[in-house]
N, CA, C, O and the ligand as a Tripos MOL2 file, in Angstrom:
@<TRIPOS>MOLECULE
protein
  277   275    70     0     0
PROTEIN
NO_CHARGES

@<TRIPOS>ATOM
      1 N         195.2170 -105.6470  137.9780 N.3       1 MET1
      2 CA        195.6830 -104.9780  138.9770 C.3       1 MET1
      3 C         197.0370 -105.6180  139.5350 C.2       1 MET1
      4 O         197.1550 -106.8430  139.5310 O.2       1 MET1
      5 N         198.0000 -104.8430  139.9870 N.am      2 ARG2
      6 CA        199.2020 -105.1480  140.2640 C.3       2 ARG2
      7 C         199.1770 -105.2250  141.8710 C.2       2 ARG2
      8 O         198.7600 -104.2920  142.5570 O.2       2 ARG2
      9 N         199.6670 -106.4390  142.4040 N.am      3 THR3
     10 CA        199.9120 -106.4720  143.7500 C.3       3 THR3
     11 C         201.2270 -106.5880  144.1640 C.2       3 THR3
     12 O         201.4760 -106.8650  145.3380 O.2       3 THR3
     13 N         202.1500 -106.4000  143.2970 N.am      4 THR4
     14 CA        203.5870 -106.8970  143.4770 C.3       4 THR4
     15 C         204.3850 -105.5130  143.8900 C.2       4 THR4
     16 O         205.6040 -105.5390  144.0600 O.2       4 THR4
     17 N         203.6650 -104.3810  144.0310 N.am      5 ASN5
     18 CA        204.2560 -103.1210  144.3250 C.3       5 ASN5
     19 C         205.2570 -103.2440  145.6470 C.2       5 ASN5
     20 O         204.7240 -103.7620  146.6280 O.2       5 ASN5
     21 N         206.2940 -102.9370  145.7550 N.am      6 THR6
     22 CA        206.8630 -102.8330  147.1890 C.3       6 THR6
     23 C         206.4340 -101.6060  147.7870 C.2       6 THR6
     24 O         206.2860 -100.5400  147.1900 O.2       6 THR6
     25 N         206.2420 -101.8240  149.0110 N.am      7 LEU7
     26 CA        205.8560 -100.7540  149.8970 C.3       7 LEU7
     27 C         206.7860  -99.5610  150.1910 C.2       7 LEU7
     28 O         207.3470  -99.5830  151.2870 O.2       7 LEU7
     29 N         207.0220  -98.5520  149.3930 N.am      8 ASN8
     30 CA        208.0160  -97.5450  149.7640 C.3       8 ASN8
     31 C         207.3120  -96.2860  150.0090 C.2       8 ASN8
     32 O         206.8730  -95.5100  149.1600 O.2       8 ASN8
     33 N         207.2660  -96.1930  151.2160 N.am      9 LYS9
     34 CA        206.6750  -94.8260  151.9160 C.3       9 LYS9
     35 C         207.2580  -94.5300  153.2160 C.2       9 LYS9
     36 O         207.8420  -95.3460  153.9300 O.2       9 LYS9
     37 N         207.0660  -93.3650  153.4540 N.am     10 CYS10
     38 CA        207.5990  -92.8520  154.7900 C.3      10 CYS10
     39 C         206.8740  -93.4000  155.9460 C.2      10 CYS10
     40 O         205.6560  -93.4800  155.7930 O.2      10 CYS10
     41 N         207.3650  -93.8000  157.0860 N.am     11 HIS11
     42 CA        206.6040  -94.3970  158.0930 C.3      11 HIS11
     43 C         206.0810  -93.1920  158.9470 C.2      11 HIS11
     44 O         205.2810  -93.3950  159.8610 O.2      11 HIS11
     45 N         206.5450  -91.9170  158.6390 N.am     12 ARG12
     46 CA        206.0340  -90.9180  159.4750 C.3      12 ARG12
     47 C         204.8640  -90.0610  158.7610 C.2      12 ARG12
     48 O         203.8110  -89.7460  159.3140 O.2      12 ARG12
     49 N         205.2240  -89.7470  157.4680 N.am     13 CYS13
     50 CA        204.2970  -88.8050  156.9640 C.3      13 CYS13
     51 C         203.5190  -89.5330  155.6280 C.2      13 CYS13
     52 O         202.5550  -88.9980  155.0810 O.2      13 CYS13
     53 N         203.9810  -90.5860  155.2760 N.am     14 GLY14
     54 CA        203.3300  -91.5210  154.1770 C.3      14 GLY14
     55 C         203.7350  -91.0030  152.8230 C.2      14 GLY14
     56 O         203.1690  -91.4170  151.8120 O.2      14 GLY14
     57 N         204.7460  -90.0650  152.7710 N.am     15 ALA15
     58 CA        205.2820  -89.6570  151.3390 C.3      15 ALA15
     59 C         205.7530  -90.8700  150.6600 C.2      15 ALA15
     60 O         206.2720  -91.8160  151.2530 O.2      15 ALA15
     61 N         205.5430  -90.8050  149.3240 N.am     16 THR16
     62 CA        206.3820  -92.0920  148.6520 C.3      16 THR16
     63 C         207.6090  -91.6560  147.8280 C.2      16 THR16
     64 O         207.9980  -92.3610  146.8970 O.2      16 THR16
     65 N         208.2210  -90.5140  148.1530 N.am     17 SER17
     66 CA        209.5110  -90.2740  147.6520 C.3      17 SER17
     67 C         210.4790  -89.7220  148.4380 C.2      17 SER17
     68 O         210.1190  -89.2580  149.5200 O.2      17 SER17
     69 N         211.6030  -89.6730  148.1370 N.am     18 TYR18
     70 CA        212.8120  -89.1490  148.8920 C.3      18 TYR18
     71 C         213.8970  -88.5160  147.8610 C.2      18 TYR18
     72 O         213.8230  -88.7080  146.6470 O.2      18 TYR18
     73 N         214.7730  -87.8460  148.3920 N.am     19 LYS19
     74 CA        215.8430  -87.2110  147.6230 C.3      19 LYS19
     75 C         217.2220  -87.3270  148.3240 C.2      19 LYS19
     76 O         217.3480  -87.1920  149.5420 O.2      19 LYS19
     77 N         218.2370  -87.5820  147.4860 N.am     20 PRO20
     78 CA        219.5670  -87.5300  148.1560 C.3      20 PRO20
     79 C         219.8980  -86.2660  148.9510 C.2      20 PRO20
     80 O         219.4540  -85.1970  148.5350 O.2      20 PRO20
     81 N         220.5670  -86.2960  149.9480 N.am     21 VAL21
     82 CA        221.0200  -85.2230  150.6360 C.3      21 VAL21
     83 C         222.3030  -84.7420  150.1140 C.2      21 VAL21
     84 O         223.2840  -85.4840  150.1470 O.2      21 VAL21
     85 N         222.3740  -83.4650  149.5990 N.am     22 ILE22
     86 CA        223.6510  -82.9360  149.0190 C.3      22 ILE22
     87 C         224.3340  -81.9390  149.9630 C.2      22 ILE22
     88 O         223.7910  -80.9320  150.4180 O.2      22 ILE22
     89 N         225.5040  -82.3100  150.1870 N.am     23 GLU23
     90 CA        226.2290  -81.3270  151.2090 C.3      23 GLU23
     91 C         227.3640  -80.6730  150.4990 C.2      23 GLU23
     92 O         227.7550  -81.1720  149.4440 O.2      23 GLU23
     93 N         227.9280  -79.6030  150.9800 N.am     24 ARG24
     94 CA        229.0410  -78.7910  150.3910 C.3      24 ARG24
     95 C         230.2390  -79.2500  151.1560 C.2      24 ARG24
     96 O         230.2390  -79.0570  152.3720 O.2      24 ARG24
     97 N         231.3810  -79.9030  150.5220 N.am     25 ASP25
     98 CA        232.4340  -80.3030  151.2750 C.3      25 ASP25
     99 C         233.3400  -79.1400  151.5050 C.2      25 ASP25
    100 O         232.9430  -77.9890  151.3230 O.2      25 ASP25
    101 N         234.7190  -79.4590  151.9580 N.am     26 ALA26
    102 CA        235.6040  -78.4690  152.1890 C.3      26 ALA26
    103 C         236.1110  -77.6900  151.1070 C.2      26 ALA26
    104 O         236.6330  -76.5850  151.2490 O.2      26 ALA26
    105 N         235.9260  -78.3660  149.8720 N.am     27 SER27
    106 CA        236.4810  -77.4590  148.8410 C.3      27 SER27
    107 C         235.3670  -76.7920  148.0300 C.2      27 SER27
    108 O         235.5680  -76.2370  146.9490 O.2      27 SER27
    109 N         234.0880  -76.8930  148.6790 N.am     28 GLY28
    110 CA        233.1100  -76.1810  147.9110 C.3      28 GLY28
    111 C         232.3430  -76.7990  146.8810 C.2      28 GLY28
    112 O         231.5120  -76.2020  146.1980 O.2      28 GLY28
    113 N         232.6520  -78.0710  146.7770 N.am     29 ASN29
    114 CA        231.9180  -78.9140  145.7630 C.3      29 ASN29
    115 C         230.6810  -79.4370  146.4280 C.2      29 ASN29
    116 O         230.7770  -79.6800  147.6310 O.2      29 ASN29
    117 N         229.5180  -79.6500  145.8230 N.am     30 MET30
    118 CA        228.2500  -80.0460  146.1820 C.3      30 MET30
    119 C         228.3270  -81.6870  145.9060 C.2      30 MET30
    120 O         228.4090  -82.1520  144.7690 O.2      30 MET30
    121 N         228.2900  -82.4340  147.0250 N.am     31 THR31
    122 CA        228.4200  -83.8900  146.8360 C.3      31 THR31
    123 C         227.3540  -84.5810  147.6310 C.2      31 THR31
    124 O         227.0050  -84.0640  148.6920 O.2      31 THR31
    125 N         226.8030  -85.6960  147.2260 N.am     32 PRO32
    126 CA        226.0270  -86.5200  147.9860 C.3      32 PRO32
    127 C         226.6390  -86.9670  149.3330 C.2      32 PRO32
    128 O         227.8020  -87.3600  149.4330 O.2      32 PRO32
    129 N         225.8060  -86.8820  150.3140 N.am     33 SER33
    130 CA        226.4700  -87.2460  151.6170 C.3      33 SER33
    131 C         226.2580  -88.5340  151.9600 C.2      33 SER33
    132 O         226.7440  -88.9900  152.9960 O.2      33 SER33
    133 N         225.4830  -89.2900  151.1010 N.am     34 GLY34
    134 CA        225.1210  -90.7680  151.3790 C.3      34 GLY34
    135 C         223.9400  -90.8410  152.1690 C.2      34 GLY34
    136 O         223.5440  -91.9660  152.4710 O.2      34 GLY34
    137 N         223.2740  -89.7950  152.5770 N.am     35 GLN35
    138 CA        221.9560  -89.8950  153.1790 C.3      35 GLN35
    139 C         221.0510  -89.5300  152.2910 C.2      35 GLN35
    140 O         221.3310  -89.1310  151.1600 O.2      35 GLN35
    141 N         219.6620  -89.6690  152.8500 N.am     36 HIS36
    142 CA        218.5260  -89.4710  151.8770 C.3      36 HIS36
    143 C         217.5990  -88.5940  152.8470 C.2      36 HIS36
    144 O         217.6140  -88.6720  154.0750 O.2      36 HIS36
    145 N         216.7240  -87.6790  152.0160 N.am     37 GLN37
    146 CA        215.6430  -87.0080  152.9530 C.3      37 GLN37
    147 C         214.3600  -87.1140  152.3270 C.2      37 GLN37
    148 O         214.1240  -87.0290  151.1220 O.2      37 GLN37
    149 N         213.5530  -87.3090  153.2680 N.am     38 CYS38
    150 CA        211.8900  -87.4640  152.8630 C.3      38 CYS38
    151 C         211.3070  -86.2010  152.2810 C.2      38 CYS38
    152 O         211.3650  -85.1780  152.9630 O.2      38 CYS38
    153 N         210.7430  -86.1730  151.0680 N.am     39 VAL39
    154 CA        210.2540  -85.0550  150.5540 C.3      39 VAL39
    155 C         208.9320  -84.4960  151.3580 C.2      39 VAL39
    156 O         208.4900  -83.3590  151.1930 O.2      39 VAL39
    157 N         208.4320  -85.3590  152.1490 N.am     40 GLY40
    158 CA        207.1270  -84.8500  152.8400 C.3      40 GLY40
    159 C         207.4940  -84.2660  154.2250 C.2      40 GLY40
    160 O         207.0630  -83.1480  154.5090 O.2      40 GLY40
    161 N         208.3310  -85.0090  155.1870 N.am     41 CYS41
    162 CA        208.4130  -84.4230  156.4920 C.3      41 CYS41
    163 C         209.8670  -84.0050  156.7490 C.2      41 CYS41
    164 O         210.2130  -83.4050  157.7670 O.2      41 CYS41
    165 N         210.8010  -84.4100  155.6290 N.am     42 GLY42
    166 CA        212.1510  -83.7740  155.8410 C.3      42 GLY42
    167 C         213.0990  -84.7250  156.7430 C.2      42 GLY42
    168 O         214.1900  -84.3560  157.1780 O.2      42 GLY42
    169 N         212.5180  -86.0280  156.9680 N.am     43 LEU43
    170 CA        213.4330  -86.7830  157.7200 C.3      43 LEU43
    171 C         214.6640  -87.3340  157.0570 C.2      43 LEU43
    172 O         214.5790  -87.9410  155.9890 O.2      43 LEU43
    173 N         215.7410  -87.1440  157.6370 N.am     44 THR44
    174 CA        216.8230  -87.6930  157.0460 C.3      44 THR44
    175 C         217.2160  -89.0470  157.5440 C.2      44 THR44
    176 O         217.0870  -89.3210  158.7370 O.2      44 THR44
    177 N         217.7490  -90.0100  156.5740 N.am     45 PHE45
    178 CA        217.9540  -91.3800  156.9990 C.3      45 PHE45
    179 C         219.0430  -91.8420  156.1780 C.2      45 PHE45
    180 O         219.3740  -91.2500  155.1510 O.2      45 PHE45
    181 N         219.6530  -92.9670  156.6370 N.am     46 GLY46
    182 CA        220.8700  -93.4660  156.0430 C.3      46 GLY46
    183 C         220.4160  -94.7770  155.1510 C.2      46 GLY46
    184 O         221.0780  -95.1050  154.1670 O.2      46 GLY46
    185 N         219.3730  -95.4230  155.5160 N.am     47 SER47
    186 CA        218.8790  -96.5100  154.7400 C.3      47 SER47
    187 C         217.4040  -96.5140  154.3600 C.2      47 SER47
    188 O         216.6580  -95.9140  155.1350 O.2      47 SER47
    189 N         216.8700  -97.0870  153.3010 N.am     48 ILE48
    190 CA        215.5490  -97.0440  153.0320 C.3      48 ILE48
    191 C         214.6530  -97.7240  153.9730 C.2      48 ILE48
    192 O         213.4900  -97.3740  154.1720 O.2      48 ILE48
    193 N         215.3020  -98.8160  154.6050 N.am     49 ASP49
    194 CA        214.4280  -99.4910  155.5940 C.3      49 ASP49
    195 C         214.2110  -98.6960  156.6610 C.2      49 ASP49
    196 O         213.1970  -98.9060  157.3260 O.2      49 ASP49
    197 N         215.0500  -97.7060  157.0100 N.am     50 GLU50
    198 CA        214.8710  -96.8130  158.1320 C.3      50 GLU50
    199 C         213.7210  -95.8510  157.9210 C.2      50 GLU50
    200 O         212.9280  -95.5260  158.8050 O.2      50 GLU50
    201 N         213.7050  -95.4100  156.6220 N.am     51 TRP51
    202 CA        212.6460  -94.5910  156.2100 C.3      51 TRP51
    203 C         211.3080  -95.2720  156.2390 C.2      51 TRP51
    204 O         210.3310  -94.5980  156.5660 O.2      51 TRP51
    205 N         211.1770  -96.4110  155.9620 N.am     52 ARG52
    206 CA        210.1380  -97.1550  155.7850 C.3      52 ARG52
    207 C         209.3810  -97.6720  156.9940 C.2      52 ARG52
    208 O         208.1600  -97.7440  157.1360 O.2      52 ARG52
    209 N         210.3610  -98.0240  157.8500 N.am     53 SER53
    210 CA        209.9110  -98.5950  159.1030 C.3      53 SER53
    211 C         210.2000  -97.8000  160.4190 C.2      53 SER53
    212 O         209.5600  -97.9300  161.4630 O.2      53 SER53
    213 N         211.2030  -97.0010  160.2270 N.am     54 GLY54
    214 CA        211.5840  -96.2700  161.3810 C.3      54 GLY54
    215 C         212.6350  -96.7680  162.3390 C.2      54 GLY54
    216 O         212.9630  -96.1970  163.3790 O.2      54 GLY54
    217 N         213.1590  -97.9720  161.8400 N.am     55 THR55
    218 CA        214.1200  -98.4290  162.6580 C.3      55 THR55
    219 C         215.6010  -97.9880  162.2000 C.2      55 THR55
    220 O         215.8150  -97.7080  161.0200 O.2      55 THR55
    221 N         216.4440  -97.9460  163.0110 N.am     56 ARG56
    222 CA        217.6800  -97.3850  162.7540 C.3      56 ARG56
    223 C         218.7950  -98.4730  162.4480 C.2      56 ARG56
    224 O         219.9830  -98.1750  162.3340 O.2      56 ARG56
    225 N         218.3380  -99.6630  162.3350 N.am     57 HIS57
    226 CA        219.3790 -100.6700  161.9090 C.3      57 HIS57
    227 C         219.8410 -100.6060  160.7400 C.2      57 HIS57
    228 O         219.0510 -100.5370  159.7980 O.2      57 HIS57
    229 N         221.3140 -100.6130  160.5090 N.am     58 ASN58
    230 CA        221.9400 -100.2850  159.1750 C.3      58 ASN58
    231 C         222.0990 -101.7540  158.5630 C.2      58 ASN58
    232 O         222.1210 -101.9500  157.3480 O.2      58 ASN58
    233 N         222.2170 -102.8600  159.6100 N.am     59 GLU59
    234 CA        222.3720 -104.1330  159.0590 C.3      59 GLU59
    235 C         221.2300 -104.7890  158.8880 C.2      59 GLU59
    236 O         220.3370 -104.7300  159.7330 O.2      59 GLU59
    237 N         221.1210 -105.5160  157.7330 N.am     60 GLN60
    238 CA        219.9400 -106.2540  157.6320 C.3      60 GLN60
    239 C         220.0580 -107.8460  158.2660 C.2      60 GLN60
    240 O         220.8030 -108.7280  157.8400 O.2      60 GLN60
    241 N         219.3120 -107.9240  159.1570 N.am     61 VAL61
    242 CA        219.4290 -109.2490  159.8100 C.3      61 VAL61
    243 C         218.4460 -110.3120  159.1050 C.2      61 VAL61
    244 O         217.2210 -110.1880  159.1330 O.2      61 VAL61
    245 N         219.0760 -111.3020  158.5120 N.am     62 PRO62
    246 CA        218.2650 -112.2080  157.8520 C.3      62 PRO62
    247 C         217.6160 -113.1370  158.8610 C.2      62 PRO62
    248 O         218.1650 -113.5200  159.8940 O.2      62 PRO62
    249 N         216.4960 -113.4340  158.4960 N.am     63 GLN63
    250 CA        215.5050 -114.3100  159.3470 C.3      63 GLN63
    251 C         215.8490 -115.7700  159.0720 C.2      63 GLN63
    252 O         215.5320 -116.3320  158.0230 O.2      63 GLN63
    253 N         216.4240 -116.2780  159.9350 N.am     64 GLN64
    254 CA        216.7710 -117.8290  160.0270 C.3      64 GLN64
    255 C         215.6840 -118.5380  160.6030 C.2      64 GLN64
    256 O         215.3640 -118.2430  161.7550 O.2      64 GLN64
    257 N         215.0840 -119.3950  160.0130 N.am     65 VAL65
    258 CA        214.1920 -120.4600  160.5020 C.3      65 VAL65
    259 C         214.7580 -121.6740  160.8450 C.2      65 VAL65
    260 O         215.1680 -122.3950  159.9360 O.2      65 VAL65
    261 N         214.8490 -122.0120  161.9480 N.am     66 ASN66
    262 CA        215.5200 -123.2870  162.2600 C.3      66 ASN66
    263 C         214.4580 -124.2680  162.5290 C.2      66 ASN66
    264 O         213.7930 -124.1130  163.5540 O.2      66 ASN66
    265 N         214.1890 -125.3410  161.6790 N.am     67 ASP67
    266 CA        213.2620 -126.2690  161.9290 C.3      67 ASP67
    267 C         213.8030 -127.5200  162.4520 C.2      67 ASP67
    268 O         213.1330 -128.5490  162.3570 O.2      67 ASP67
    269 N         214.9120 -127.5210  162.9750 N.am     68 LYS68
    270 CA        215.5110 -128.6940  163.4280 C.3      68 LYS68
    271 C         214.5800 -129.2190  164.6940 C.2      68 LYS68
    272 O         214.1410 -128.4620  165.5600 O.2      68 LYS68
    273 N         214.3820 -130.4830  164.6540 N.am     69 PRO69
    274 CA        213.5910 -130.9730  165.9990 C.3      69 PRO69
    275 C         214.5270 -131.1900  167.1350 C.2      69 PRO69
    276 O         214.0970 -131.5620  168.2270 O.2      69 PRO69
    277 ZN        208.1860  -88.3310  155.8420 Zn       70 ZN70
@<TRIPOS>BOND
     1     1     2 1
     2     2     3 1
     3     3     4 2
     4     3     5 am
     5     5     6 1
     6     6     7 1
     7     7     8 2
     8     7     9 am
     9     9    10 1
    10    10    11 1
    11    11    12 2
    12    11    13 am
    13    13    14 1
    14    14    15 1
    15    15    16 2
    16    15    17 am
    17    17    18 1
    18    18    19 1
    19    19    20 2
    20    19    21 am
    21    21    22 1
    22    22    23 1
    23    23    24 2
    24    23    25 am
    25    25    26 1
    26    26    27 1
    27    27    28 2
    28    27    29 am
    29    29    30 1
    30    30    31 1
    31    31    32 2
    32    31    33 am
    33    33    34 1
    34    34    35 1
    35    35    36 2
    36    35    37 am
    37    37    38 1
    38    38    39 1
    39    39    40 2
    40    39    41 am
    41    41    42 1
    42    42    43 1
    43    43    44 2
    44    43    45 am
    45    45    46 1
    46    46    47 1
    47    47    48 2
    48    47    49 am
    49    49    50 1
    50    50    51 1
    51    51    52 2
    52    51    53 am
    53    53    54 1
    54    54    55 1
    55    55    56 2
    56    55    57 am
    57    57    58 1
    58    58    59 1
    59    59    60 2
    60    59    61 am
    61    61    62 1
    62    62    63 1
    63    63    64 2
    64    63    65 am
    65    65    66 1
    66    66    67 1
    67    67    68 2
    68    67    69 am
    69    69    70 1
    70    70    71 1
    71    71    72 2
    72    71    73 am
    73    73    74 1
    74    74    75 1
    75    75    76 2
    76    75    77 am
    77    77    78 1
    78    78    79 1
    79    79    80 2
    80    79    81 am
    81    81    82 1
    82    82    83 1
    83    83    84 2
    84    83    85 am
    85    85    86 1
    86    86    87 1
    87    87    88 2
    88    87    89 am
    89    89    90 1
    90    90    91 1
    91    91    92 2
    92    91    93 am
    93    93    94 1
    94    94    95 1
    95    95    96 2
    96    95    97 am
    97    97    98 1
    98    98    99 1
    99    99   100 2
   100    99   101 am
   101   101   102 1
   102   102   103 1
   103   103   104 2
   104   103   105 am
   105   105   106 1
   106   106   107 1
   107   107   108 2
   108   107   109 am
   109   109   110 1
   110   110   111 1
   111   111   112 2
   112   111   113 am
   113   113   114 1
   114   114   115 1
   115   115   116 2
   116   115   117 am
   117   117   118 1
   118   118   119 1
   119   119   120 2
   120   119   121 am
   121   121   122 1
   122   122   123 1
   123   123   124 2
   124   123   125 am
   125   125   126 1
   126   126   127 1
   127   127   128 2
   128   127   129 am
   129   129   130 1
   130   130   131 1
   131   131   132 2
   132   131   133 am
   133   133   134 1
   134   134   135 1
   135   135   136 2
   136   135   137 am
   137   137   138 1
   138   138   139 1
   139   139   140 2
   140   139   141 am
   141   141   142 1
   142   142   143 1
   143   143   144 2
   144   143   145 am
   145   145   146 1
   146   146   147 1
   147   147   148 2
   148   147   149 am
   149   149   150 1
   150   150   151 1
   151   151   152 2
   152   151   153 am
   153   153   154 1
   154   154   155 1
   155   155   156 2
   156   155   157 am
   157   157   158 1
   158   158   159 1
   159   159   160 2
   160   159   161 am
   161   161   162 1
   162   162   163 1
   163   163   164 2
   164   163   165 am
   165   165   166 1
   166   166   167 1
   167   167   168 2
   168   167   169 am
   169   169   170 1
   170   170   171 1
   171   171   172 2
   172   171   173 am
   173   173   174 1
   174   174   175 1
   175   175   176 2
   176   175   177 am
   177   177   178 1
   178   178   179 1
   179   179   180 2
   180   179   181 am
   181   181   182 1
   182   182   183 1
   183   183   184 2
   184   183   185 am
   185   185   186 1
   186   186   187 1
   187   187   188 2
   188   187   189 am
   189   189   190 1
   190   190   191 1
   191   191   192 2
   192   191   193 am
   193   193   194 1
   194   194   195 1
   195   195   196 2
   196   195   197 am
   197   197   198 1
   198   198   199 1
   199   199   200 2
   200   199   201 am
   201   201   202 1
   202   202   203 1
   203   203   204 2
   204   203   205 am
   205   205   206 1
   206   206   207 1
   207   207   208 2
   208   207   209 am
   209   209   210 1
   210   210   211 1
   211   211   212 2
   212   211   213 am
   213   213   214 1
   214   214   215 1
   215   215   216 2
   216   215   217 am
   217   217   218 1
   218   218   219 1
   219   219   220 2
   220   219   221 am
   221   221   222 1
   222   222   223 1
   223   223   224 2
   224   223   225 am
   225   225   226 1
   226   226   227 1
   227   227   228 2
   228   227   229 am
   229   229   230 1
   230   230   231 1
   231   231   232 2
   232   231   233 am
   233   233   234 1
   234   234   235 1
   235   235   236 2
   236   235   237 am
   237   237   238 1
   238   238   239 1
   239   239   240 2
   240   239   241 am
   241   241   242 1
   242   242   243 1
   243   243   244 2
   244   243   245 am
   245   245   246 1
   246   246   247 1
   247   247   248 2
   248   247   249 am
   249   249   250 1
   250   250   251 1
   251   251   252 2
   252   251   253 am
   253   253   254 1
   254   254   255 1
   255   255   256 2
   256   255   257 am
   257   257   258 1
   258   258   259 1
   259   259   260 2
   260   259   261 am
   261   261   262 1
   262   262   263 1
   263   263   264 2
   264   263   265 am
   265   265   266 1
   266   266   267 1
   267   267   268 2
   268   267   269 am
   269   269   270 1
   270   270   271 1
   271   271   272 2
   272   271   273 am
   273   273   274 1
   274   274   275 1
   275   275   276 2
@<TRIPOS>SUBSTRUCTURE
     1 MET1         2 RESIDUE 1 A MET
     2 ARG2         6 RESIDUE 1 A ARG
     3 THR3        10 RESIDUE 1 A THR
     4 THR4        14 RESIDUE 1 A THR
     5 ASN5        18 RESIDUE 1 A ASN
     6 THR6        22 RESIDUE 1 A THR
     7 LEU7        26 RESIDUE 1 A LEU
     8 ASN8        30 RESIDUE 1 A ASN
     9 LYS9        34 RESIDUE 1 A LYS
    10 CYS10       38 RESIDUE 1 A CYS
    11 HIS11       42 RESIDUE 1 A HIS
    12 ARG12       46 RESIDUE 1 A ARG
    13 CYS13       50 RESIDUE 1 A CYS
    14 GLY14       54 RESIDUE 1 A GLY
    15 ALA15       58 RESIDUE 1 A ALA
    16 THR16       62 RESIDUE 1 A THR
    17 SER17       66 RESIDUE 1 A SER
    18 TYR18       70 RESIDUE 1 A TYR
    19 LYS19       74 RESIDUE 1 A LYS
    20 PRO20       78 RESIDUE 1 A PRO
    21 VAL21       82 RESIDUE 1 A VAL
    22 ILE22       86 RESIDUE 1 A ILE
    23 GLU23       90 RESIDUE 1 A GLU
    24 ARG24       94 RESIDUE 1 A ARG
    25 ASP25       98 RESIDUE 1 A ASP
    26 ALA26      102 RESIDUE 1 A ALA
    27 SER27      106 RESIDUE 1 A SER
    28 GLY28      110 RESIDUE 1 A GLY
    29 ASN29      114 RESIDUE 1 A ASN
    30 MET30      118 RESIDUE 1 A MET
    31 THR31      122 RESIDUE 1 A THR
    32 PRO32      126 RESIDUE 1 A PRO
    33 SER33      130 RESIDUE 1 A SER
    34 GLY34      134 RESIDUE 1 A GLY
    35 GLN35      138 RESIDUE 1 A GLN
    36 HIS36      142 RESIDUE 1 A HIS
    37 GLN37      146 RESIDUE 1 A GLN
    38 CYS38      150 RESIDUE 1 A CYS
    39 VAL39      154 RESIDUE 1 A VAL
    40 GLY40      158 RESIDUE 1 A GLY
    41 CYS41      162 RESIDUE 1 A CYS
    42 GLY42      166 RESIDUE 1 A GLY
    43 LEU43      170 RESIDUE 1 A LEU
    44 THR44      174 RESIDUE 1 A THR
    45 PHE45      178 RESIDUE 1 A PHE
    46 GLY46      182 RESIDUE 1 A GLY
    47 SER47      186 RESIDUE 1 A SER
    48 ILE48      190 RESIDUE 1 A ILE
    49 ASP49      194 RESIDUE 1 A ASP
    50 GLU50      198 RESIDUE 1 A GLU
    51 TRP51      202 RESIDUE 1 A TRP
    52 ARG52      206 RESIDUE 1 A ARG
    53 SER53      210 RESIDUE 1 A SER
    54 GLY54      214 RESIDUE 1 A GLY
    55 THR55      218 RESIDUE 1 A THR
    56 ARG56      222 RESIDUE 1 A ARG
    57 HIS57      226 RESIDUE 1 A HIS
    58 ASN58      230 RESIDUE 1 A ASN
    59 GLU59      234 RESIDUE 1 A GLU
    60 GLN60      238 RESIDUE 1 A GLN
    61 VAL61      242 RESIDUE 1 A VAL
    62 PRO62      246 RESIDUE 1 A PRO
    63 GLN63      250 RESIDUE 1 A GLN
    64 GLN64      254 RESIDUE 1 A GLN
    65 VAL65      258 RESIDUE 1 A VAL
    66 ASN66      262 RESIDUE 1 A ASN
    67 ASP67      266 RESIDUE 1 A ASP
    68 LYS68      270 RESIDUE 1 A LYS
    69 PRO69      274 RESIDUE 1 A PRO
    70 ZN70       277 GROUP 0 **** ****
């Protein structure tokens, strides 16, 4: 059994996949908007972390453990 799978699923509906959001630009071309959409509930998000945890932080804050006495 594998236990190393990363937990990639929607925090709202539990869907395990998403798709890129395609938008039509001014010249009529369909281009990726840089956002993604959950295939389950249709939630649009800018980062995978937002999809998984529901937080809207774009920056990843590293957890720094200061063990200095
Ligand atoms: Zn969802």
